[in-house]
C-alpha positions, 0 to 999 in steps of 0.5 A, a space after each residue: 687589125 687596128 692600133 689600140 691605145 690603152 690606159 688602165 691595166 688593172 684588174 679589168 684592163 689586163 684581161 680586156 687587152 689581153 683578149 684584144 691581142 689574141 684577137 690579132 690587134 696592137 695595144 700599146 698600154 699604159 698604168 702607173 702601176 709597174 705590176 699591172 704593166 707587167 701582167 699585161 705585157 704577159 698578155 701581149 700588150 705593148 708596154 709604153 712610158 706615157 699616156 702620149 706615147 700610148 695614144 700617138 697613132 692609135 685608132 681608138 684609145 680606152 681608158 679604164 680608170 678607177 674614178 672621174 678624176 683620174 679620167 679627168 687627169 688622164 684626158 686633160 693636162 699637157 701629157 693627157 690625151 686631147 693633147 696628144 691623140 689625133 682628133 681622128 682616134 676614137 676615144 672611148 672611156 669605160 671607167 665607172 665614173 660620175 655622170 658629171 666627169 662623163 658630160 665633161 668628156 663628151 663636151 670637151 672632146 666635141 670642142 676639140 674635134 674628137 668622137 667620144 663615147 662612154 662605154 662602161 661594162 658589166 661583168 666582172 673580172 671573169 667577164 672580162 677574161 672570158 671576153 663575155 662583157 657586157 658594154 653600154 655605149 652612150 654618144 653620138 650615133 657615128 661614134 657608137 657605131 664605130 665603138 661597137 667594132 673596137 669593142 667586139 673582141 672583149 664583149 658578149 653584148 654590146 648595147 647601144 644606150 642612147 645619147 650622151 652619158 647614157 652608158 654611164 647612167 645605165 651602168 650607175 643604176 646596174 651597179 646600184 642593183 647589184 650592191 643591193 642583191 649582194 646584200 640579200 646573198 650575204 644574208 640569204 647565205 648565213 641565215 640558211 646556215 644557221 637554220 641548218 641548210 646545208 650551204 651547196 644545197 641552199 645555193 642549188 635551191 636559190 639558183 633555180 628560185 626566185 632568190 637568184 641573181 648575179 651576185 648569188 651567182 658569181 659572188 656568193 659569199 659562202 667558200 666551195 660553192 662557186 669558183 668565181 667567189 673571193 671567199 675561195 680566197 681570203 676575200 682577196 678583191 675581184 672587185 674592191 670595197 672602196 670601189 664599191 662604196 665609190 659606185 653605189 655612192 654614184 648612184 646616190 648621188 644620181 638619187 639626190 640629183 633626181 629626187 628618187 628615193 633609194 633606201 636599200 642603196 643607202 644601206 648598201 652604201 653603209 656596209 661598204 663604209 664600214 669596210 672601208 672604216 674597219 681597213 678593208 678597203 681592199 679587200 672584196 666587196 662580198 665581205 660585207 657578209 661579215 656584218 651579218 653573223 653576230 661575231 663578225 665572222 665571215 665564211 672563208 675569211 681568215 681575219 679578225 671578227 670585229 662588229 663595228 658600230 653602224 654608221 649613218 649611210 648619208 
């Protein structure tokens, strides 16, 4: 059995670490949020008081954090991972961050004598709980191979994406596609309703037709259709709107860097920005369905409906 150091015990980190402890591994976890620490402890994690305590003596250290700035802060500084982990410890970042941050972590880890891989995940909270996440892993081949064994208790599929930053590049592209699909589910579900289709019947039709997607199967923005939808719970976040805005903006930044035109992603960015600007940053990203209806309401949403002007998505 292995000893894991884990930094970031939020919506994804808590169920992921619970699967590790269920498999018999030791996990020492740290998060700035006391409630997150308590939830992780209930799942078998040993809570510690700092990054330094989490990484000391660990075979592997995972980071699962919201933004690139958080990752850089946790790795660097006098209290960071590089300052306190043993160079024999494998470092794995499963956060969704910008390519530049991931490259920085690869380069600085190598300079300091560490092995590092970028290994973001897909599958959401439900996949984290069920240990069916897809991991996309980028880095030197030996480090990627070593990472696979530590990832296995949490994953349904682990894919070696290639060299440094290929894992995060794959995740950025994948999430962009997800959010575009979510827009289709939001618009298709409400149009079907206004055309007189039974919501459940239409969902079943789309599920066996060309409108099927992961978003339609997992985040469908109509209550009472699928158990995993935030629409069943007043759009309490399974994936926060501000994080969706962050992720799709990463894709647009990458598009600008590479010269690729991403007009559909710009539309998705505009929808998520409206949620944030309307004070709904902490609600689920599928609440973009409120901007489909004429009065700003969404199926299952108890909040006040408002229709804001569409802002520039750039």
